[in-house]
Each structure stands twice: as C-alpha cells, then as structure tokens.
N, C-alpha and C positions, 0 to 999 in steps of 0.2 A: 429396443432403440427408437429414437424418431425417423417420422419418414423424411427429413430432411437432412437425416446424418450421412446418409448414403451420397449426398452429393457436396458434403463439405469439403472445400478444397483442402484444408491443412491436416486434417484426421489421417493421419496415416499407418496409427497399430490400433488393430483390432483384434479382440478375441472375446468370445461368449460360453458361454457354460449354463446348463438348467439343472434342474431339480421337481421333483414333485413334494408337492406340500400338503399334508392331510388338512390341516386347517381351512385350507383355502379352494379344497378338492378341485387345486390345479396344477399346471407346472408354470415354474418362474424361471423365465429366462434372463439373464444378465448379462449384457454388454458392456465393457469397457475398451474406451477409445480414448485417444488423445494425440494430439490436441483437442480439446473439447471444441465443439461449437454449440449453436441455438441457444445464444445467450438471448437475454431480454433485450429485445429492440435489434438485435442484428441479422443482418441478411446474409444469404447463403450467396448470393451472386454479386458482382458488382461490374458496371457497366464498363466496356471500353475493349481496346485492344488484349488478344491474349497476353497473359505473363507480363503485363506491366506494370502490375501492383499486388507482386507477390508479396506475403507479410514475411519472405525471409528478407527482405531489401535487394533480393539479385532478380535476375529475368531469366535464369536459366527454363527451356520450354521443352517440353516433350510432348510433341502432338497437342498442342494447345494445354497444357496442363503446367502449371506449375514446379519446378526441381529446386532444393534445396542447394546442389550441386550436380555436375555433370563430367563424367570421365570421358578420356579420351576415344573409349567403344563403345559409349553411348550415343544414341541416334537422338541430339539433344542439340538447340541451336539456343544463341542470346538474343531476344527480342526488347531488352530494357532500352526505353528512352529515355532521355534525359532534358529535361522543359529549363526554360529561364537560365539560361548557361550555365546548365551544370554539367560536369565530365564524366564522361564513361569509361570506366576502368574495364575493358576488354577482356582481359584474364579472369577479374572477380565478376563481369557481368553485372557490375553495380553502378551505382550515381555517387557523383561527391558532388554536392550542390552549393551554389553559390550563396553567399550571406541573406538571409531574407527567405530564403526556401527549404523545404524538406520532403521528407516521404523520398516511396522506390524509386519516382519520376521526377523528383522536385517540382512538383505542382503544388504542393501543400505550404502555404503561407506561414512563414515561421512568426506564430501571435499564439497569445490567450485565447482561448474560444470560450471561455466563462466569466461571467460577472464575478463569480466568488475568486478567482486566481488572482491572489496576492491580497483579498480585500479585506477588511476588518468590521464587521465579522467576516468570517470566509474562510480560503484556503492557503496558512499561511507555507512560505518557501519551506520551510524544514521539514514540512507533510509529503512531500515530493517522494520521498523515499518509503515511504509508511507505506506498507502493500495494503492496509485498511483505506487507503485514500488515492489507489493504483490511475484511478481515473485522472487524476490530474497528468499523469504521463499523455495524458490523449489530447485534456484539454487546455493545459497549461504550458505547450511547448515552450514559450520564452522563459517564463517563470522557472521553469526548471533546469532550465540550460540546455534544452534537447536540440537547441539550433541556435543559429546567430543571427540577432538583428538585422534588416536590410540596411546597406552601405549607402546611405543618400546621394552621394556623388559617384556611385556606380553606374554603370549603360550598358545594357544589355538588349539587342535588339533581337535575340534569337530566341524562339520560346518552343522549338522542339528540336531533336537532332537526331539523323540516321545512326543506325547501330550497325554494326558487323555482324554477322556468323564467326562465333568463335567456340574453342572448348577449355576446359581448366580440368586442371588434378587438383584443384584443391578441394578437401571433402571438411564438411563440417557437419557435426552430428549435437543434437540437442535431446536432452531427457524430456519427453513431452510429462504435462500434468493430465492424469486420469479422471473420469469421469466414471458413474455407475448409473446407469437408466434401466431399473427394474421393470418387465412388461411380464406380465400372468396372460399363460396363453393358456385355453381350454384342452381340457384332455381327451375330448372326443374326436380331435385331430390331431395324428402324430406327425403329418407331413405337410408342407405348403408348395403351393405352388404360383404362378405369377399370376392365375386368373383365381387363386383363394377368395371368396368373400366372408371368410371365418372372422368371428370379430373378438375383440381382446377383453379381459375383464380388469378393471383399473385396480392399480397395486391397493392392498389395506392400507399399507403407512404414505402419507403424502408426500413423505421427506425420504421416502424409501435411499434416493441418489446421493442422499448427502449424510459423510460420517462425520459427525463431532466430537473432537476432542477432548479428552481432559475433564469429562463431567459434563460439558456443552448439550442443549439440548436444541432441536430442530425443529424451526417453524416455518410457518407458509406467510410471505407478506406479497401482495402482488403478483401470485401463482407462481412465485420465488420460494426456493427453501432457502434457507439462510439457519445461521448456526446463534444460537443465543449463550455466551459465554460465563462462566462462572467469575468470581470475582478477581480470581488469579490470573486470567488468562485472556485473551484476545486473537485479533487473527481471522480470517476466512472461516477456518474449520477450527477455531481456538487452539490452535497449533502453535502460539506464541506468546510466552512468560510477562506479562506486566512486570513483574520484579528484574528479570535482566535487561528489560525495555527503560527502565529507570536510571539504570549504570551504562547501559551499552551506546556503542555507535556504528551506526549504518555506513557499511563500504558499494559501491556500486561501481565493478569492474568491467571495462568493455571485454568481455570475453566471455564464451561459452560456459556452461557448467561443468562439462567433462572436464576442462581444466582445472577444476577449483582444489583438487587436492595438491598439486604443485604450487598453486598461488597460495594455498594456505600454510605452506613450507616457508614462505618467502614473508608473509605476513609475520608470521610469528617471531621469527628470526629478527626481523626489525623492529617492531613493537615492542616486544618484550626488553630489548637493549635501550628504546628508549623513554620504556617507562623507567627503568632501573634510574637512567641517567636524572631524568627529572626529578624521582622522589628522593635522590642523596642531595638533589639541590632543594629541595620542597618537603623533609624529613614529618614535620608536622601536618602538613596536610595528609601524606600518606600513610604515617602511622599517630592518628590523635593522641594527644597526651605525651608525646616526646618533649623533651625537653630542651632540644638543641632545633636550627632551623637548616643548618647544612651538616652533611655527614664529613664533609671533609675527605672522603675516600669514595669508593665505588661498591658498595655493598649489595649483597643482593636482596631484593625487594620481593621480586616473582621471578616465575619463570616459564618457560613453553607449555608447561601442563597446567596452568592457572590462568592462561590466556584461551578463550573458548569460545564458541559459537553458539550462538542463541538457538534456541529450540524452534524448530519450524524453520530452519535454514540451513544451506543456503536456497536459494531462490530464481528462478530465471525469469525474466520479462524482456519481451522485445518493445523496443524504443528506436526513431530515426532509420528504419531499417537494419537495424543491426541488433544483435544478441547481447543482451548484459546479466551479470550473474550479480545477485546482492545477498549479503549477509550482514547481520548483527554479531558482534564481537565484545566482549565483556572481560574484565581481568579483574583478580581478586590476589592480595598477597600471598605468598606461599605459607603455609603452617610453620609456625615458629621460626618468621624468617630473620635474617643476620640483621637487617637494618632497624628494624621496628624492635628488635630484642638488646641492640647494642645501646638503644637511648631510651629505651620504655621505662626499666626497673623491671624488679622482680613481677609487682603486679601487672604490667603490661607485658612481661612475658607468658603468664597464663591466659591474658585476655585474646592475644594473637593467636592461641592453637588453631580459630577457623579459618584465618586469614581476612585481613580487613577488604572491604570491597575498593577498588580503583573508582575514584567518583567520576561520574559521565563528564563532568566539564574537562579534568585532566585526562582523561582518555583521548578524547575528542584535539585538545591540545598536543597532546604527542604524536597522534596520526597526523595532525594538519601539518605540524613539522616535519614529519618523515614524508611527506607527499612526493615529492620529486624523487627522494631515493627509493620508495617505493613502487613508483610509477618506471623508474628504469630497471627494476630489477625484474619487474613483472613482464616488461617488454622483453628482456636479456631469457627469461626462461618461458615463457609462454606465449608470445607476441600479444601482450595486455596491455592494459593501461588502466591507471585510477582515475574514475570518470566524476566521481563525487565522495563527499565526505559530509558524514550529517549526524545529529545528535538523534538517537532513538527517540519515538514517540509513544506515550503511554493512550491509548486511543480511549475515550470515553466509553466506560461500562454500560454495553446496551441493556442490562438488566437495571440500573437504576436510571439510567436517564436515555431512554427509547427516543430515537428520533424522527419527526414525520418525514414524507418527502420533501418537503421545504428544508429540511435541513434542522428546522426545531424541536427543542425538547417537546416529545406528545403532554407533556404536563404543564407545559405553559401555556397553550389555547385555554384549559379549564383554569387555571390559576390566574390569566388574565380575565377571563369570565367572571370568573370566582371574585375577584378583586373588584372589579365595575361594578358587581353586586352589592358589594359592601359598601362599595365609596356612596352609591346612590342612595343606600338605604341611610346612611350618614347623612347624607343630605338634605333627605327626606325629613328624618328626626330633627333635624336642628332647625330646617325650616317650620316644622309644625309646632317645636317649640316657642320659635318666634312668633308664629303667629298667636299662639296662648298668650303669650306675655304682652303679646300688644292689646289684644283684645281686652286682655283683664285691666289695662293699664288706661284704655278707653272709657271702660265701664266706672273706673275712680274718679276720672276727672268729675264729671257733673257733679256727683255726691260731695266734693271737696270744695266747688262754686256754691251749691247751694246749701252750705251749711249757714248756721245762724253762727253771728259773731259774738265771739266769749264778752262775759260782763266786762271785762277789762279792757276790751279793744273797743267797746260803745263810750266810754269815758276817757279815751285816748284823746 
C-alpha cells in the first residue's frame, strides 16, 4: 500500500491479504482499496476550508472530513459554501451553480481548459463519453455540456454565501473502483510497529497492480502501469469490445450506479419498442435484401433479449459534483425475426438466423427520438434523467498506433525524419546531376567554337 494511501480522502473500502511466496523468498501483501488514489500528477490534499471541495459535490462534514451523506443521528454538519451567486440546497448540502460556474462550491469557471477541446486535430465532442478520453470530463467542461456558459447579461455581486448547519436522511451509495497495489515484505519480521525501520522488497512484476483483460498485456509508461489491448478490445483494462463500440450507443444517466438495474428495465422497454417501430418503416435498413421499404404493420424485429449492455459497462463517473452512470448499449435483430422473414424470401430466412445488428446510426436516431420519454420514465422510477446520448467510438489500436505524450503516433516522428532524409537525398542527387550536366556542356562549348569549318562552309 502506498504511504500516501492512508490519507487519501475518498478511499473508504480497504481489505488486505498476504501469502508466502517460495520463489521470492518473501511474503506478498496485497491491499485492495476503493476508490483509488495516487494517480499520476494527483495531490492528496486540497487547500481551503474543510469539506468545501468534497468529491461527492456535497458539503457534509464530520470532524473535518467529507462525508457522502448524513443521518439525523450522525454528528455531522453542512459546511458547503456557494460562490458566484450559487444557491445552497440545505437538505442535500450541495450547490446549484449559476450559469458560467461549476464545482462543489461554484468557484470553477465553466470553460474548456485544454487547447485540444473541440480542435481538429484534437478531441471532438463525440469523444466526451468515451472512457478512453475521460480526461475530457475534467478539461472540456463547456464542450461536453457539463455546465452552462455564462450569461453576459447576468449580474452577480456576491462571491460567497454563508451556510447553515443542517442534517438530512438522504443516502447515496456508489460502487467503488478497486485497485491492487502489491507490496513484498521480508520474512524476517512478522510484526510491524510505528517505529519499524524494516525495508520492503520491490515487486517482481512492475505492473502487478494492473489486470489486463481479454488477452491484453501490461507495460510501464512514465512509471504508470497501462494495458496494451489486442485488436478486438479497448478500454483502460481492455474490458470493452471494439465490435460492440462500432454498433453501440453511449447513454450517460444522472443517477448512481446502484439504480442501474431499475433503469435498464425502463431503457429496454422503450428502446425495443422504438426500434421495432423504426424498422417497420425502414425495412431495407434493418433487413438488408428485403423487397419492401415499409412493412405496413408492426412486425417484431427485435426483443428485450437482443438489446444488450456492452462488455465493461455500466461504469460510474463523477462530474459537476454529481454521480453519473454510463453504459454502452447495442441491439441485434431477433433470430428468425418475423419482420425480416416476411419480406426477405427463403434465402433471407436462412440468413437471418443469427440476427442482423442494428446499425449504429439507426440506434442513435431511435434513442434520440425517445429521449424525452426515457427521461420522464427514469425520473418516475429512479429520480434520474438521461443526461447525454452519443455514438460509441472505436479508440485507436495502441498496438498498431501507439502515441507519444503529445498525442502523435509514435511512428510519426521517425516517419517524418525518414521522409526528410529521403527528400534531402533526392534534392542532393538532382543537384549533383544538374552540376555534372552543366559541367559537360561547358566543356563541349569551346570544342564546337574551335572546330575547323567544313569544306562546304568555306565556299559558301
């Protein structure tokens, strides 16, 4: 366990185990904790008043430490402060920021903080929900719609507001992300005290704390353990399918991940109905090779069993001081579905046995058209809302296209250098050839001048 982990504010679930390893002649101690900390460049402390910058977006405080919620019997108080004309919700102990501001206390300007936000080349808006580019949720607030731009006509003279101590019975839970940090301890000492000076032995594997799934391999880059995925997978730990990303749609729901089971039932009911309606009006799109465009009825193309959540999903993320659940969904036609079988002929009936996939653009249209209905039903069942819908993106294959810290492919630099060398050689050879030709011409010119005139020329 890292020496800083014991003071990381967000980590709240810790469990350790150890085992003796013959090959290492030592005992391996592994501690799992979540949410993880100690990311590259991250700092364990934030300057300022206690409990005013809590990652949960709330200001519940217990003995100077952030709490996610506060029960009436708990000895905690609300320390939230809302700057720039933000409004304090005393029941939730959280701020609703005015346009142009965001953050737990409304002190962060709603803007894009990186030159690549929306640039070409750079980070396009459709990458906001791609977990591979999760940095955009911190750097591209305005582009990703995480807050609203400032109203130039609005006036605000207030910078901070006084808060009132209160309690609430609202409880929110979340599933943490776990991280493994192995530490090898010497076997010569079985107990540890506060004054122990026992040294530790470095792990035999530099990336022992990273688990790469689906055939991915771990490697070290700038002291960080990362995964190099195979051609069919992507994501931080190679947990996401590229094939599913090609036909999938990303939903970002404003709700904790614990509500996903109920939300998924709502999503399936609405999306499946709308896919069937769309396909009956665009038969050839959903059933390639069909002989008609419109079915004239309401024949079944897909069912709830064919609408699926992508591998590696759902995922949880924090943004705007709130908790979101993100999921990739994709759909296929039901095997031997009635719609394609009715208009595709016998050959088509055999072809549809596996169920044709719903094209990504079709699924995106369907979900967008059902957005209001989805939000209403999510609100009714789970006090949630559909925050964003976007097409899933297939990330560049790091095996074929590894990139440098500047975002350029690693082959680009040697390729440019090589092209420059070749171009220089071509120019040099051309210049040399021209010089030789010119020299030859100079040598031949006097010979022609000094040549004796022919006999015919003398008598002309």
